N, C-alpha and C positions, 0 to 999 in steps of 0.2 A: 356101458356101465349100467348096472341095476341100481334100483333105489337103495337097496341094503349097502351096496359098495359105496354108493354117494354118501349115505348116512355115517359110514365108518370113516371115510375121507374127511367129512365135515367135523366129526367128533375129534378126529386127530389134529386137524388144523385149530379148531377151537382151543384144545389143550396147548398146542403150540404158540398160538397167539397170546394166550393168557400168561404162559410161562417166559415168553421172549419180550422183554420191554421195547426193544428196537427192531423194526423190521422194514425193508424197502422194497418197493414193487417197481420192476423194470420190464422193458419191452426188448426182447432179444430176436424179435422176427427176422431180422436180417443177417443172423449169424448161420454159419455153416455148421455141420456136426462137429467138425474138429474144432472150430471156435468156441462152440459151447462146451466142449470137453475141456478146452484151456481155461475158459472161464470158471467152471466147476472146480477145476484143480487150484485155480488162484483162490477161490472162496475157501477151500479146504485148507490150503496153506496158511490162510489168515484166521481160521478158527471160526468161520461162518458157514451157514448151510444155504443152498441155492435150490429151489425146487420151482418147476414150471407146473402151475395150477390153472385150472379153468376159472374164469372169472366168477361165474356163478356160485362156485364152491368157495372161493374166497369171501364173496360178499354174505354168503351165509353163515360162514365160520366167524366173520367179524361181527354179526348182528348178535352173537353170543356173548361178545366181551363186555358189554356194558358200557362202551365208549362210542361216541358218535362218529361214524365213518360214512355219514351220507355223501360227503364230499368225494369220497373215494369211488362210490357207486356212481356219481354223476360225471366225474372227470377222469378217474384213473383206470377203472376196471373196464377198459375197451381193448379190442385187439389180444394179442398174445401178451400174457402176463407171467413173470417169474418173480418169486419172493425169496428175498434174501433176509435170512433170520440171524440176527447178531445178539447173542445172549449177554454179553459183557460190555461192549463199546459201541456207542452210537455212531462213531465217526469212521470206523473200520470199513462199512460197506460203501461210504461215499468215497474214501480213497481208493477203495478197489475199482469201483465204476470209473473214477478219473483215470487211474492207471491203466485199466483195460482199453479205455478210449484212446489213450496215447498209442498203445500197442497195435490195437485193431482197426482204428479209424473212427471218426467222430459219429459216422452214421449207423455204425454197427449195434450200438447198444443206447437205449433211451432210458433216462431216469424218469419214472412217472409219479411217484410219490413215496412218502415215508411215514412212519409213526414213531416218534420218540416220546416214550413214557405216556403215550396217549395223546400227544399233540400231533396235528396233521400237517405235513409239508407237502405241497404239491408242484410240480413242475421243474423243468431242468434248471431254471434260475435259482432254486433253493438248494442246489447240489453244493455249492460253494460254502453257503452258510452252515450247511450240515457237516461239512469237512472240518470246519473250523471250531466246532462244538467242543467243549471240555468234558472229559469224563467226570464222574462223580468223585473219584479219587483226586483228580487234579483240582476240582473245585474245593473239596474239604481241605486240601493242603494250602490252597491260597487262603482260604478263610481262617485256618490256624496260624498261618504267616501273619495275617493282617492282625489278628488277636494278640499274637506275642509281640509284635513290633512296638506297641506303646509301652509295655513293660520292659522291653529291652532298652529302649531310649531313656526311660527313668532310671534304671540301673546303670546305665553306661554315663549318665549325667551325675548321678550321685557319686559313682567312683571317680570320675575325672575331676569334679568339684572338690572332692576330699584331696586328691592328689594336689590340686592348686593350692588349697587351704594350708596344707602341710608345707608345701614350699614357700609360701608367703610368711607363715609363721617362723620358719627357719631362717629366711633371709632377714626378718625384722630382729631376730634374737642375735644373729650375727653382726648386724649394725649397731646394736646396743653395746655390745661387748667390746 
């Protein structure tokens, strides 16, 4: 690969990292060509993109993002690396890796690290935490539900209290008569 070709790939990757808030780095060195194709198919079906990229090109592209990815350089970008880009949901790649591991065997694919909105997650033990992450929409929905809850309680309390008061007044008026 010539310098010009590398510069083009780095520029493309830089744009991709800037435009994609969630990406995962995996090691698929133990996979056969058929298994890699199966993994790519699974990625496509779930709306994420998978690319195998040289570590040096990943490192140079990450330098342009403005985030601190020095931990990736030290711990993640070794051996064979593939990047899963997920434009909309942070947990789709985690579920994908877990599902593929069940299907292909535990030693076939290794989760190396991920970036979620600029936050760095490194190591296989982080995969379960990433899988349980809530999407932005889920979190907004929960916050709205929490904000609406006190108002609903006050309204239902006032409505039920009004019904009780009317019942008590009716009973008292019937006893007087």
